[in-house]
ChimeraX commands (.cxc) that place a marker at each C-alpha (Angstrom):
marker #1 position -0.89,2.45,-12.14 radius 0.5
marker #1 position 0.68,-0.36,-14.14 radius 0.5
marker #1 position -0.99,-1.73,-17.24 radius 0.5
marker #1 position -0.40,-5.06,-18.95 radius 0.5
marker #1 position -1.58,-6.30,-22.35 radius 0.5
marker #1 position -1.36,-10.10,-22.31 radius 0.5
marker #1 position -1.86,-10.43,-26.08 radius 0.5
marker #1 position 1.24,-8.34,-26.82 radius 0.5
marker #1 position 3.14,-9.01,-23.61 radius 0.5
marker #1 position 3.52,-5.26,-23.12 radius 0.5
marker #1 position 3.57,-3.19,-19.96 radius 0.5
marker #1 position 3.29,0.53,-19.31 radius 0.5
marker #1 position 2.85,2.85,-16.34 radius 0.5
marker #1 position 0.67,5.93,-15.92 radius 0.5
marker #1 position 1.25,8.32,-13.03 radius 0.5
marker #1 position -1.48,9.61,-10.74 radius 0.5
marker #1 position -0.50,13.17,-9.78 radius 0.5
marker #1 position -2.82,15.41,-7.79 radius 0.5
marker #1 position -5.37,16.97,-10.13 radius 0.5
marker #1 position -5.46,14.05,-12.59 radius 0.5
marker #1 position -9.02,13.10,-13.56 radius 0.5
marker #1 position -9.86,9.39,-13.66 radius 0.5
marker #1 position -12.87,8.14,-15.60 radius 0.5
marker #1 position -12.92,4.41,-16.22 radius 0.5
marker #1 position -15.24,1.40,-16.19 radius 0.5
marker #1 position -14.59,-2.26,-15.36 radius 0.5
marker #1 position -15.14,-4.62,-18.27 radius 0.5
marker #1 position -15.74,-8.36,-18.41 radius 0.5
marker #1 position -14.50,-10.41,-15.47 radius 0.5
marker #1 position -11.71,-9.84,-12.99 radius 0.5
marker #1 position -8.94,-12.38,-13.56 radius 0.5
marker #1 position -5.90,-13.55,-11.56 radius 0.5
marker #1 position -2.73,-11.67,-12.46 radius 0.5
marker #1 position -0.57,-14.79,-12.38 radius 0.5
marker #1 position 3.00,-14.61,-11.11 radius 0.5
marker #1 position 5.76,-12.09,-11.77 radius 0.5
marker #1 position 9.16,-13.63,-12.45 radius 0.5
marker #1 position 12.38,-12.04,-13.75 radius 0.5
marker #1 position 10.65,-8.72,-14.36 radius 0.5
marker #1 position 7.73,-10.05,-16.41 radius 0.5
marker #1 position 4.26,-11.47,-15.84 radius 0.5
marker #1 position 3.52,-15.19,-16.25 radius 0.5
marker #1 position -0.20,-15.34,-16.97 radius 0.5
marker #1 position -2.32,-17.47,-14.63 radius 0.5
marker #1 position -2.68,-20.86,-16.37 radius 0.5
marker #1 position -6.09,-21.35,-14.75 radius 0.5
marker #1 position -7.58,-18.03,-15.93 radius 0.5
marker #1 position -9.04,-17.89,-12.44 radius 0.5
marker #1 position -11.84,-15.42,-11.76 radius 0.5
marker #1 position -11.43,-13.20,-8.67 radius 0.5
marker #1 position -13.79,-11.51,-6.23 radius 0.5
marker #1 position -14.20,-7.89,-7.34 radius 0.5
marker #1 position -14.28,-6.57,-3.77 radius 0.5
marker #1 position -11.07,-8.23,-2.60 radius 0.5
marker #1 position -7.62,-6.63,-2.52 radius 0.5
marker #1 position -6.15,-10.03,-3.45 radius 0.5
marker #1 position -5.09,-10.05,-7.09 radius 0.5
marker #1 position -4.01,-13.69,-7.34 radius 0.5
marker #1 position -5.82,-17.00,-7.14 radius 0.5
marker #1 position -4.84,-19.36,-4.32 radius 0.5
marker #1 position -2.54,-21.48,-6.51 radius 0.5
marker #1 position -0.62,-18.54,-7.98 radius 0.5
marker #1 position -0.34,-16.96,-4.53 radius 0.5
marker #1 position 1.08,-20.21,-3.17 radius 0.5
marker #1 position 3.67,-20.27,-5.95 radius 0.5
marker #1 position 4.62,-16.67,-5.15 radius 0.5
marker #1 position 5.06,-17.46,-1.48 radius 0.5
marker #1 position 7.40,-20.32,-2.33 radius 0.5
marker #1 position 10.02,-17.64,-3.00 radius 0.5
marker #1 position 8.99,-15.12,-0.36 radius 0.5
marker #1 position 11.07,-13.64,2.44 radius 0.5
marker #1 position 7.83,-12.58,4.16 radius 0.5
marker #1 position 6.73,-16.22,4.28 radius 0.5
marker #1 position 10.15,-17.32,5.58 radius 0.5
marker #1 position 10.69,-19.57,2.56 radius 0.5
marker #1 position 13.99,-17.89,1.55 radius 0.5
marker #1 position 16.03,-18.11,4.73 radius 0.5
marker #1 position 19.24,-18.46,2.70 radius 0.5
marker #1 position 18.84,-15.14,0.87 radius 0.5
marker #1 position 22.39,-13.69,0.76 radius 0.5
marker #1 position 21.33,-10.06,0.26 radius 0.5
marker #1 position 21.70,-7.52,3.11 radius 0.5
marker #1 position 18.48,-6.41,4.80 radius 0.5
marker #1 position 17.41,-3.26,6.57 radius 0.5
marker #1 position 15.32,-3.18,9.74 radius 0.5
marker #1 position 12.98,-0.20,10.01 radius 0.5
marker #1 position 10.47,1.48,12.29 radius 0.5
marker #1 position 7.38,2.76,10.46 radius 0.5
marker #1 position 4.98,5.40,11.84 radius 0.5
marker #1 position 1.34,5.43,10.70 radius 0.5
marker #1 position -0.16,7.62,13.44 radius 0.5
marker #1 position -0.07,8.16,17.22 radius 0.5
marker #1 position 0.61,4.80,18.84 radius 0.5
marker #1 position 0.77,3.08,15.45 radius 0.5
marker #1 position 4.44,2.15,15.08 radius 0.5
marker #1 position 5.60,-1.14,13.62 radius 0.5
marker #1 position 8.87,-2.91,12.91 radius 0.5
marker #1 position 9.71,-4.56,9.62 radius 0.5
marker #1 position 12.50,-5.65,7.29 radius 0.5
marker #1 position 13.20,-5.06,3.62 radius 0.5
marker #1 position 16.00,-5.90,1.20 radius 0.5
marker #1 position 18.58,-3.10,1.43 radius 0.5
marker #1 position 18.67,-2.80,-2.37 radius 0.5
marker #1 position 15.02,-1.67,-2.35 radius 0.5
marker #1 position 15.77,1.35,-0.19 radius 0.5
marker #1 position 12.58,3.01,1.17 radius 0.5
marker #1 position 10.28,1.47,-1.49 radius 0.5
marker #1 position 8.66,-0.89,1.04 radius 0.5
marker #1 position 7.87,2.02,3.36 radius 0.5
marker #1 position 6.17,3.89,0.51 radius 0.5
marker #1 position 4.18,0.79,-0.50 radius 0.5
marker #1 position 2.86,0.38,3.05 radius 0.5
marker #1 position 1.86,4.03,3.31 radius 0.5
marker #1 position 4.18,4.81,6.23 radius 0.5
marker #1 position 3.66,8.43,7.26 radius 0.5
marker #1 position 7.25,8.52,8.58 radius 0.5
marker #1 position 10.03,6.03,9.22 radius 0.5
marker #1 position 13.55,5.50,10.57 radius 0.5
marker #1 position 16.11,2.76,9.98 radius 0.5
marker #1 position 17.22,0.62,12.91 radius 0.5
marker #1 position 20.03,-1.37,11.35 radius 0.5
marker #1 position 21.35,-3.38,8.44 radius 0.5
marker #1 position 22.76,-6.88,8.10 radius 0.5
marker #1 position 22.09,-10.49,7.05 radius 0.5
marker #1 position 18.50,-11.68,6.68 radius 0.5
marker #1 position 18.40,-13.87,9.78 radius 0.5
marker #1 position 19.98,-11.14,11.94 radius 0.5
marker #1 position 17.29,-8.74,10.69 radius 0.5
marker #1 position 14.64,-11.32,11.53 radius 0.5
marker #1 position 16.04,-11.72,15.06 radius 0.5
marker #1 position 15.96,-7.97,15.62 radius 0.5
marker #1 position 12.36,-7.85,14.41 radius 0.5
marker #1 position 11.41,-10.65,16.80 radius 0.5
marker #1 position 13.33,-8.99,19.66 radius 0.5
marker #1 position 11.29,-5.79,19.34 radius 0.5
marker #1 position 8.10,-7.80,19.29 radius 0.5
marker #1 position 8.92,-9.76,22.45 radius 0.5
marker #1 position 10.72,-7.09,24.48 radius 0.5
marker #1 position 8.79,-3.95,23.47 radius 0.5
marker #1 position 5.55,-5.40,22.07 radius 0.5
marker #1 position 6.14,-3.65,18.74 radius 0.5
marker #1 position 3.86,-5.24,16.12 radius 0.5
marker #1 position 4.90,-6.09,12.56 radius 0.5
marker #1 position 1.63,-5.04,10.92 radius 0.5
marker #1 position -1.51,-2.92,11.25 radius 0.5
marker #1 position -4.90,-3.25,9.62 radius 0.5
marker #1 position -5.67,-1.01,6.66 radius 0.5
marker #1 position -8.60,0.52,8.56 radius 0.5
marker #1 position -6.36,1.64,11.44 radius 0.5
marker #1 position -3.90,3.31,9.05 radius 0.5
marker #1 position -6.65,5.14,7.18 radius 0.5
marker #1 position -8.35,6.39,10.32 radius 0.5
marker #1 position -5.09,7.77,11.70 radius 0.5
marker #1 position -4.48,9.93,8.61 radius 0.5
marker #1 position -7.52,12.07,9.41 radius 0.5
marker #1 position -5.94,13.58,12.53 radius 0.5
marker #1 position -2.15,13.38,12.33 radius 0.5
marker #1 position -0.09,15.37,14.85 radius 0.5
marker #1 position 2.57,17.85,13.65 radius 0.5
marker #1 position 5.74,16.43,12.13 radius 0.5
marker #1 position 7.91,17.13,15.23 radius 0.5
marker #1 position 5.59,14.97,17.34 radius 0.5
marker #1 position 5.81,12.12,14.83 radius 0.5
marker #1 position 9.60,12.33,14.82 radius 0.5
marker #1 position 9.73,12.41,18.62 radius 0.5
marker #1 position 7.65,9.23,18.88 radius 0.5
marker #1 position 9.93,7.49,16.39 radius 0.5
marker #1 position 13.02,8.73,18.24 radius 0.5
marker #1 position 11.83,7.33,21.58 radius 0.5
marker #1 position 11.17,3.88,20.13 radius 0.5
marker #1 position 14.44,3.91,18.18 radius 0.5
marker #1 position 16.39,4.63,21.38 radius 0.5
marker #1 position 14.55,1.91,23.28 radius 0.5
marker #1 position 15.10,-0.62,20.48 radius 0.5
marker #1 position 18.82,-0.04,19.99 radius 0.5
marker #1 position 19.36,-0.19,23.74 radius 0.5
marker #1 position 17.93,-3.69,24.11 radius 0.5
marker #1 position 20.08,-6.54,25.33 radius 0.5
marker #1 position 20.36,-9.35,22.80 radius 0.5
marker #1 position 20.77,-7.13,19.73 radius 0.5
marker #1 position 22.17,-9.36,16.92 radius 0.5
marker #1 position 25.95,-8.88,16.65 radius 0.5
marker #1 position 25.93,-9.05,12.85 radius 0.5
marker #1 position 23.30,-6.31,12.53 radius 0.5
marker #1 position 24.93,-2.90,12.21 radius 0.5
marker #1 position 22.85,-0.29,14.11 radius 0.5
marker #1 position 21.78,2.86,12.27 radius 0.5
marker #1 position 21.87,6.30,13.82 radius 0.5
marker #1 position 18.46,7.89,14.20 radius 0.5
marker #1 position 17.30,9.84,11.15 radius 0.5
marker #1 position 13.57,10.23,10.48 radius 0.5
marker #1 position 12.00,10.64,7.05 radius 0.5
marker #1 position 8.50,12.11,6.73 radius 0.5
marker #1 position 6.21,11.47,3.75 radius 0.5
marker #1 position 3.82,14.41,4.10 radius 0.5
marker #1 position 4.87,15.99,0.82 radius 0.5
marker #1 position 5.37,12.73,-1.08 radius 0.5
marker #1 position 1.87,11.44,-0.26 radius 0.5
marker #1 position 0.08,14.79,-0.19 radius 0.5
marker #1 position -1.12,14.16,3.36 radius 0.5
marker #1 position -2.09,17.82,3.80 radius 0.5
marker #1 position -4.69,17.39,1.05 radius 0.5
marker #1 position -6.55,14.60,2.85 radius 0.5
marker #1 position -9.60,15.98,4.73 radius 0.5
marker #1 position -10.67,14.88,8.18 radius 0.5
marker #1 position -13.75,13.05,6.92 radius 0.5
marker #1 position -13.31,10.56,4.09 radius 0.5
marker #1 position -15.71,8.08,2.53 radius 0.5
marker #1 position -14.61,4.69,1.20 radius 0.5
marker #1 position -15.20,3.15,-2.22 radius 0.5
marker #1 position -16.46,-0.41,-2.35 radius 0.5
marker #1 position -15.36,-3.19,-4.69 radius 0.5
marker #1 position -15.65,-3.16,-8.45 radius 0.5
marker #1 position -18.19,-5.13,-10.47 radius 0.5
marker #1 position -18.50,-5.51,-14.22 radius 0.5
marker #1 position -19.76,-2.24,-15.68 radius 0.5
marker #1 position -19.04,-0.21,-12.54 radius 0.5
marker #1 position -17.51,3.21,-13.13 radius 0.5
marker #1 position -15.21,5.49,-11.12 radius 0.5
marker #1 position -15.08,9.17,-12.02 radius 0.5
marker #1 position -13.11,11.61,-9.91 radius 0.5
marker #1 position -10.08,13.84,-9.41 radius 0.5
marker #1 position -6.97,12.57,-7.65 radius 0.5
marker #1 position -6.19,14.41,-4.41 radius 0.5
marker #1 position -3.48,12.27,-2.85 radius 0.5
marker #1 position -1.94,8.81,-2.85 radius 0.5
marker #1 position -0.76,6.88,0.21 radius 0.5
marker #1 position 0.62,3.42,-0.51 radius 0.5
marker #1 position -2.11,1.62,-2.46 radius 0.5
marker #1 position -4.76,4.11,-1.28 radius 0.5
marker #1 position -5.85,6.76,-3.78 radius 0.5
marker #1 position -7.94,9.70,-2.51 radius 0.5
marker #1 position -10.46,11.00,-5.03 radius 0.5
marker #1 position -12.83,13.95,-5.20 radius 0.5
marker #1 position -15.80,12.16,-6.70 radius 0.5
marker #1 position -17.89,13.49,-9.55 radius 0.5
marker #1 position -21.66,13.18,-9.32 radius 0.5
marker #1 position -21.59,11.55,-5.90 radius 0.5
marker #1 position -24.69,13.32,-4.62 radius 0.5
marker #1 position -25.26,16.54,-2.69 radius 0.5
marker #1 position -22.03,18.38,-1.81 radius 0.5
marker #1 position -18.44,17.38,-2.41 radius 0.5
marker #1 position -17.43,13.84,-1.48 radius 0.5
marker #1 position -13.85,12.72,-1.00 radius 0.5
marker #1 position -13.40,8.95,-1.00 radius 0.5
marker #1 position -10.44,6.61,-0.61 radius 0.5
marker #1 position -9.97,3.72,-3.02 radius 0.5
marker #1 position -7.63,0.78,-2.49 radius 0.5
marker #1 position -6.09,0.61,-5.96 radius 0.5
marker #1 position -5.45,-3.10,-5.49 radius 0.5
marker #1 position -9.16,-3.80,-6.11 radius 0.5
marker #1 position -8.56,-2.63,-9.70 radius 0.5
marker #1 position -5.89,-5.28,-10.33 radius 0.5
marker #1 position -6.99,-7.94,-12.80 radius 0.5
marker #1 position -9.75,-5.91,-14.45 radius 0.5
marker #1 position -9.79,-4.72,-18.03 radius 0.5
marker #1 position -10.54,-1.01,-17.73 radius 0.5
marker #1 position -12.16,1.08,-20.43 radius 0.5
marker #1 position -13.34,4.67,-20.60 radius 0.5
marker #1 position -16.33,5.59,-18.38 radius 0.5
marker #1 position -19.56,6.24,-20.27 radius 0.5
marker #1 position -21.14,8.38,-17.56 radius 0.5
marker #1 position -20.09,11.32,-15.40 radius 0.5
marker #1 position -20.69,9.79,-11.99 radius 0.5
marker #1 position -19.10,7.10,-9.84 radius 0.5
marker #1 position -21.35,4.04,-9.69 radius 0.5
marker #1 position -19.18,1.98,-7.33 radius 0.5
marker #1 position -20.76,1.85,-3.82 radius 0.5
marker #1 position -19.59,4.72,-1.59 radius 0.5
marker #1 position -19.61,4.30,2.18 radius 0.5
marker #1 position -19.81,7.88,3.49 radius 0.5
marker #1 position -17.97,8.91,6.66 radius 0.5
marker #1 position -16.01,5.66,6.77 radius 0.5
marker #1 position -12.75,7.22,7.94 radius 0.5
marker #1 position -11.83,10.39,9.75 radius 0.5
marker #1 position -11.57,12.27,13.03 radius 0.5
marker #1 position -15.20,11.68,13.98 radius 0.5
marker #1 position -14.76,7.92,13.82 radius 0.5
marker #1 position -11.65,8.03,15.94 radius 0.5
marker #1 position -13.36,9.67,19.12 radius 0.5
marker #1 position -10.15,9.02,-16.11 radius 0.5
marker #1 position -8.63,10.00,-18.07 radius 0.5
marker #1 position -9.27,7.34,-20.79 radius 0.5
marker #1 position -6.87,4.40,-20.63 radius 0.5
marker #1 position -6.21,1.57,-23.10 radius 0.5
marker #1 position -9.48,-0.28,-23.64 radius 0.5
marker #1 position -7.95,-3.74,-23.75 radius 0.5
marker #1 position -5.32,-3.48,-21.05 radius 0.5
marker #1 position -5.63,-5.07,-17.61 radius 0.5
marker #1 position -4.48,-3.22,-14.52 radius 0.5
marker #1 position -1.86,-4.78,-12.25 radius 0.5
marker link #1:1,2 radius 0.2
marker link #1:2,3 radius 0.2
marker link #1:3,4 radius 0.2
marker link #1:4,5 radius 0.2
marker link #1:5,6 radius 0.2
marker link #1:6,7 radius 0.2
marker link #1:7,8 radius 0.2
marker link #1:8,9 radius 0.2
marker link #1:9,10 radius 0.2
marker link #1:10,11 radius 0.2
marker link #1:11,12 radius 0.2
marker link #1:12,13 radius 0.2
marker link #1:13,14 radius 0.2
marker link #1:14,15 radius 0.2
marker link #1:15,16 radius 0.2
marker link #1:16,17 radius 0.2
marker link #1:17,18 radius 0.2
marker link #1:18,19 radius 0.2
marker link #1:19,20 radius 0.2
marker link #1:20,21 radius 0.2
marker link #1:21,22 radius 0.2
marker link #1:22,23 radius 0.2
marker link #1:23,24 radius 0.2
marker link #1:24,25 radius 0.2
marker link #1:25,26 radius 0.2
marker link #1:26,27 radius 0.2
marker link #1:27,28 radius 0.2
marker link #1:28,29 radius 0.2
marker link #1:29,30 radius 0.2
marker link #1:30,31 radius 0.2
marker link #1:31,32 radius 0.2
marker link #1:32,33 radius 0.2
marker link #1:33,34 radius 0.2
marker link #1:34,35 radius 0.2
marker link #1:35,36 radius 0.2
marker link #1:36,37 radius 0.2
marker link #1:37,38 radius 0.2
marker link #1:38,39 radius 0.2
marker link #1:39,40 radius 0.2
marker link #1:40,41 radius 0.2
marker link #1:41,42 radius 0.2
marker link #1:42,43 radius 0.2
marker link #1:43,44 radius 0.2
marker link #1:44,45 radius 0.2
marker link #1:45,46 radius 0.2
marker link #1:46,47 radius 0.2
marker link #1:47,48 radius 0.2
marker link #1:48,49 radius 0.2
marker link #1:49,50 radius 0.2
marker link #1:50,51 radius 0.2
marker link #1:51,52 radius 0.2
marker link #1:52,53 radius 0.2
marker link #1:53,54 radius 0.2
marker link #1:54,55 radius 0.2
marker link #1:55,56 radius 0.2
marker link #1:56,57 radius 0.2
marker link #1:57,58 radius 0.2
marker link #1:58,59 radius 0.2
marker link #1:59,60 radius 0.2
marker link #1:60,61 radius 0.2
marker link #1:61,62 radius 0.2
marker link #1:62,63 radius 0.2
marker link #1:63,64 radius 0.2
marker link #1:64,65 radius 0.2
marker link #1:65,66 radius 0.2
marker link #1:66,67 radius 0.2
marker link #1:67,68 radius 0.2
marker link #1:68,69 radius 0.2
marker link #1:69,70 radius 0.2
marker link #1:70,71 radius 0.2
marker link #1:71,72 radius 0.2
marker link #1:72,73 radius 0.2
marker link #1:73,74 radius 0.2
marker link #1:74,75 radius 0.2
marker link #1:75,76 radius 0.2
marker link #1:76,77 radius 0.2
marker link #1:77,78 radius 0.2
marker link #1:78,79 radius 0.2
marker link #1:79,80 radius 0.2
marker link #1:80,81 radius 0.2
marker link #1:81,82 radius 0.2
marker link #1:82,83 radius 0.2
marker link #1:83,84 radius 0.2
marker link #1:84,85 radius 0.2
marker link #1:85,86 radius 0.2
marker link #1:86,87 radius 0.2
marker link #1:87,88 radius 0.2
marker link #1:88,89 radius 0.2
marker link #1:89,90 radius 0.2
marker link #1:90,91 radius 0.2
marker link #1:91,92 radius 0.2
marker link #1:92,93 radius 0.2
marker link #1:93,94 radius 0.2
marker link #1:94,95 radius 0.2
marker link #1:95,96 radius 0.2
marker link #1:96,97 radius 0.2
marker link #1:97,98 radius 0.2
marker link #1:98,99 radius 0.2
marker link #1:99,100 radius 0.2
marker link #1:100,101 radius 0.2
marker link #1:101,102 radius 0.2
marker link #1:102,103 radius 0.2
marker link #1:103,104 radius 0.2
marker link #1:104,105 radius 0.2
marker link #1:105,106 radius 0.2
marker link #1:106,107 radius 0.2
marker link #1:107,108 radius 0.2
marker link #1:108,109 radius 0.2
marker link #1:109,110 radius 0.2
marker link #1:110,111 radius 0.2
marker link #1:111,112 radius 0.2
marker link #1:112,113 radius 0.2
marker link #1:113,114 radius 0.2
marker link #1:114,115 radius 0.2
marker link #1:115,116 radius 0.2
marker link #1:116,117 radius 0.2
marker link #1:117,118 radius 0.2
marker link #1:118,119 radius 0.2
marker link #1:119,120 radius 0.2
marker link #1:120,121 radius 0.2
marker link #1:121,122 radius 0.2
marker link #1:122,123 radius 0.2
marker link #1:123,124 radius 0.2
marker link #1:124,125 radius 0.2
marker link #1:125,126 radius 0.2
marker link #1:126,127 radius 0.2
marker link #1:127,128 radius 0.2
marker link #1:128,129 radius 0.2
marker link #1:129,130 radius 0.2
marker link #1:130,131 radius 0.2
marker link #1:131,132 radius 0.2
marker link #1:132,133 radius 0.2
marker link #1:133,134 radius 0.2
marker link #1:134,135 radius 0.2
marker link #1:135,136 radius 0.2
marker link #1:136,137 radius 0.2
marker link #1:137,138 radius 0.2
marker link #1:138,139 radius 0.2
marker link #1:139,140 radius 0.2
marker link #1:140,141 radius 0.2
marker link #1:141,142 radius 0.2
marker link #1:142,143 radius 0.2
marker link #1:143,144 radius 0.2
marker link #1:144,145 radius 0.2
marker link #1:145,146 radius 0.2
marker link #1:146,147 radius 0.2
marker link #1:147,148 radius 0.2
marker link #1:148,149 radius 0.2
marker link #1:149,150 radius 0.2
marker link #1:150,151 radius 0.2
marker link #1:151,152 radius 0.2
marker link #1:152,153 radius 0.2
marker link #1:153,154 radius 0.2
marker link #1:154,155 radius 0.2
marker link #1:155,156 radius 0.2
marker link #1:156,157 radius 0.2
marker link #1:157,158 radius 0.2
marker link #1:158,159 radius 0.2
marker link #1:159,160 radius 0.2
marker link #1:160,161 radius 0.2
marker link #1:161,162 radius 0.2
marker link #1:162,163 radius 0.2
marker link #1:163,164 radius 0.2
marker link #1:164,165 radius 0.2
marker link #1:165,166 radius 0.2
marker link #1:166,167 radius 0.2
marker link #1:167,168 radius 0.2
marker link #1:168,169 radius 0.2
marker link #1:169,170 radius 0.2
marker link #1:170,171 radius 0.2
marker link #1:171,172 radius 0.2
marker link #1:172,173 radius 0.2
marker link #1:173,174 radius 0.2
marker link #1:174,175 radius 0.2
marker link #1:175,176 radius 0.2
marker link #1:176,177 radius 0.2
marker link #1:177,178 radius 0.2
marker link #1:178,179 radius 0.2
marker link #1:179,180 radius 0.2
marker link #1:180,181 radius 0.2
marker link #1:181,182 radius 0.2
marker link #1:182,183 radius 0.2
marker link #1:183,184 radius 0.2
marker link #1:184,185 radius 0.2
marker link #1:185,186 radius 0.2
marker link #1:186,187 radius 0.2
marker link #1:187,188 radius 0.2
marker link #1:188,189 radius 0.2
marker link #1:189,190 radius 0.2
marker link #1:190,191 radius 0.2
marker link #1:191,192 radius 0.2
marker link #1:192,193 radius 0.2
marker link #1:193,194 radius 0.2
marker link #1:194,195 radius 0.2
marker link #1:195,196 radius 0.2
marker link #1:196,197 radius 0.2
marker link #1:197,198 radius 0.2
marker link #1:198,199 radius 0.2
marker link #1:199,200 radius 0.2
marker link #1:200,201 radius 0.2
marker link #1:201,202 radius 0.2
marker link #1:202,203 radius 0.2
marker link #1:203,204 radius 0.2
marker link #1:204,205 radius 0.2
marker link #1:205,206 radius 0.2
marker link #1:206,207 radius 0.2
marker link #1:207,208 radius 0.2
marker link #1:208,209 radius 0.2
marker link #1:209,210 radius 0.2
marker link #1:210,211 radius 0.2
marker link #1:211,212 radius 0.2
marker link #1:212,213 radius 0.2
marker link #1:213,214 radius 0.2
marker link #1:214,215 radius 0.2
marker link #1:215,216 radius 0.2
marker link #1:216,217 radius 0.2
marker link #1:217,218 radius 0.2
marker link #1:218,219 radius 0.2
marker link #1:219,220 radius 0.2
marker link #1:220,221 radius 0.2
marker link #1:221,222 radius 0.2
marker link #1:222,223 radius 0.2
marker link #1:223,224 radius 0.2
marker link #1:224,225 radius 0.2
marker link #1:225,226 radius 0.2
marker link #1:226,227 radius 0.2
marker link #1:227,228 radius 0.2
marker link #1:228,229 radius 0.2
marker link #1:229,230 radius 0.2
marker link #1:230,231 radius 0.2
marker link #1:231,232 radius 0.2
marker link #1:232,233 radius 0.2
marker link #1:233,234 radius 0.2
marker link #1:234,235 radius 0.2
marker link #1:235,236 radius 0.2
marker link #1:236,237 radius 0.2
marker link #1:237,238 radius 0.2
marker link #1:238,239 radius 0.2
marker link #1:239,240 radius 0.2
marker link #1:240,241 radius 0.2
marker link #1:241,242 radius 0.2
marker link #1:242,243 radius 0.2
marker link #1:243,244 radius 0.2
marker link #1:244,245 radius 0.2
marker link #1:245,246 radius 0.2
marker link #1:246,247 radius 0.2
marker link #1:247,248 radius 0.2
marker link #1:248,249 radius 0.2
marker link #1:249,250 radius 0.2
marker link #1:250,251 radius 0.2
marker link #1:251,252 radius 0.2
marker link #1:252,253 radius 0.2
marker link #1:253,254 radius 0.2
marker link #1:254,255 radius 0.2
marker link #1:255,256 radius 0.2
marker link #1:256,257 radius 0.2
marker link #1:257,258 radius 0.2
marker link #1:258,259 radius 0.2
marker link #1:259,260 radius 0.2
marker link #1:260,261 radius 0.2
marker link #1:261,262 radius 0.2
marker link #1:262,263 radius 0.2
marker link #1:263,264 radius 0.2
marker link #1:264,265 radius 0.2
marker link #1:265,266 radius 0.2
marker link #1:266,267 radius 0.2
marker link #1:267,268 radius 0.2
marker link #1:268,269 radius 0.2
marker link #1:269,270 radius 0.2
marker link #1:270,271 radius 0.2
marker link #1:271,272 radius 0.2
marker link #1:272,273 radius 0.2
marker link #1:273,274 radius 0.2
marker link #1:274,275 radius 0.2
marker link #1:275,276 radius 0.2
marker link #1:276,277 radius 0.2
marker link #1:277,278 radius 0.2
marker link #1:278,279 radius 0.2
marker link #1:279,280 radius 0.2
marker link #1:281,282 radius 0.2
marker link #1:282,283 radius 0.2
marker link #1:283,284 radius 0.2
marker link #1:284,285 radius 0.2
marker link #1:285,286 radius 0.2
marker link #1:286,287 radius 0.2
marker link #1:287,288 radius 0.2
marker link #1:288,289 radius 0.2
marker link #1:289,290 radius 0.2
marker link #1:290,291 radius 0.2
view
């Protein structure tokens, strides 16, 4: 979790290892984060208020400014950096293709919560884009999946060898396609699995989901695992029996978070939201906003 104090222009990061206890409350109003440029935050000049339930942490005008320099929005076609093309596995039948700047390594795969992945090739941006489009047209490989589909798949993942085999089959089919961009250097198949990194073995088959934050709402629980922006918590005081819930940490962005006053989570909890059945704090700085 990254923290930013606008008054002092300071940033810090706190890790969320398994076993860490979170106990915090949302204070005031949720505000737009602004735009990040040259490694620092430029505060939103409109002080725009945001919907507490949304994963979006920017107002429309700041988001538009961000996209003006975005490879994802195809507004930087002249980017001279090399790019990698990857296959990402999120669950059985959930494989997507994507691109990322080679200098970022596997960071993009971690951010998306890819259970496993393999590189397809590396080369100029437009060659990477052509390869991505080729897989979409020739093999119907999508470039995105909904958050709900990713979460549901984690409740019943097959063994690692089966995940690797599915990636291997698609990798072979992709690199064998006619029309592969000449300037994109193919990569030999090598799968990377994130079971240990994410703590996938600690995620139970049935998981509830936390709703959006509102002013005064509190979250109290123990961290079990983290997958991309999803944090899995064993909730305190959530009712009869133990409840494990998943929280999209992006809904915390833009809030000022203080220490929880109670011992129970007061954010709405939707029980049984994700899992196999569906498929068949620690005190932080009182005047720091989360980004």
